[in-house]
C-alpha positions in Angstrom: 229.9 175.5 309.5 228.8 178.5 308.3 226.1 180.4 310.1 223.5 181.8 308.2 223.1 186.0 308.8 221.0 186.6 311.9 217.2 188.2 311.1 218.1 190.8 313.6 221.3 191.3 311.6 220.0 191.5 308.5 217.3 194.1 309.5 220.2 196.3 311.0 222.1 196.0 307.8 218.6 197.1 305.5 217.9 199.7 307.9 221.5 201.4 307.8 221.1 201.1 304.0 217.7 202.3 303.3 218.7 205.4 306.0 222.1 205.8 304.0 219.9 206.0 300.4 217.3 208.1 301.9 219.9 210.7 303.5 221.6 210.9 300.1 218.6 211.5 298.2 217.5 214.3 300.3 220.7 215.5 300.5 220.6 215.8 296.2 216.8 216.6 296.2 217.3 219.8 298.6 220.6 221.1 296.9 219.0 221.1 293.7 216.0 222.8 295.1 218.2 225.6 296.4 220.2 226.0 293.5 216.9 226.1 291.1 214.8 228.5 293.2 218.3 230.7 293.8 219.6 231.0 290.6 215.7 230.9 289.0 215.4 234.0 291.2 218.4 235.4 290.8 219.3 235.5 287.3 215.6 235.7 286.2 213.8 238.6 288.1 214.6 242.3 287.9 216.9 241.7 285.0 216.6 243.7 281.3 215.4 242.3 278.7 218.2 243.5 276.6 220.8 241.0 278.4 218.9 237.6 278.3 220.6 235.5 275.7 218.6 232.4 274.2 220.4 228.9 274.8 218.6 226.2 273.0 215.9 228.7 272.3 215.0 229.2 276.0 216.2 232.0 278.3 219.3 231.3 279.9 218.5 231.6 283.6 215.7 228.8 282.4 218.5 226.8 281.2 220.9 227.1 284.1 217.9 226.9 286.8 215.9 224.3 285.3 217.4 222.2 282.3 220.6 221.7 283.8 219.8 220.5 287.7 217.1 218.5 285.7 220.0 216.9 283.7 222.3 216.3 286.5 219.3 215.0 288.3 218.9 212.4 285.5 222.6 211.1 285.7 222.7 211.1 289.6 219.3 208.8 289.3 221.1 206.5 287.0 224.0 206.4 288.9 222.2 205.5 292.0 220.0 202.6 291.3 222.8 200.8 289.1 225.7 201.6 291.2 225.3 203.2 294.7 222.1 201.2 296.0 222.6 198.3 297.8 220.9 194.7 296.8 220.4 193.8 299.4 218.5 190.0 300.0 214.7 190.9 301.6 214.5 186.7 302.4 211.9 184.5 300.9 208.4 185.2 300.9 206.3 183.1 303.6 204.4 181.4 301.0 207.5 179.8 299.5 209.6 178.8 302.6 206.5 176.4 303.7 205.3 173.2 301.9 202.8 172.8 299.8 199.9 170.1 301.0 
């Protein structure tokens, strides 16, 4: 007979998945922060106005420092939620597990 997963092992799996997912989110967030601030500073400050081009009606440094990272994060969020994130069984609520009197 198959034994159900022990509660301690189930909690351990949930914790491992949550840590893995949280770490990935923090790494992507930090990379996006470094890219946005770094590229915005490098391409946006101390630059003659004559060298700036417009992309979709905004300065090129805004497009590459804000719009592109936000677009990438949007795509990452969709992938993360629908593909990567674990769909673990959390068990039943206590009210559901007890018979009604």
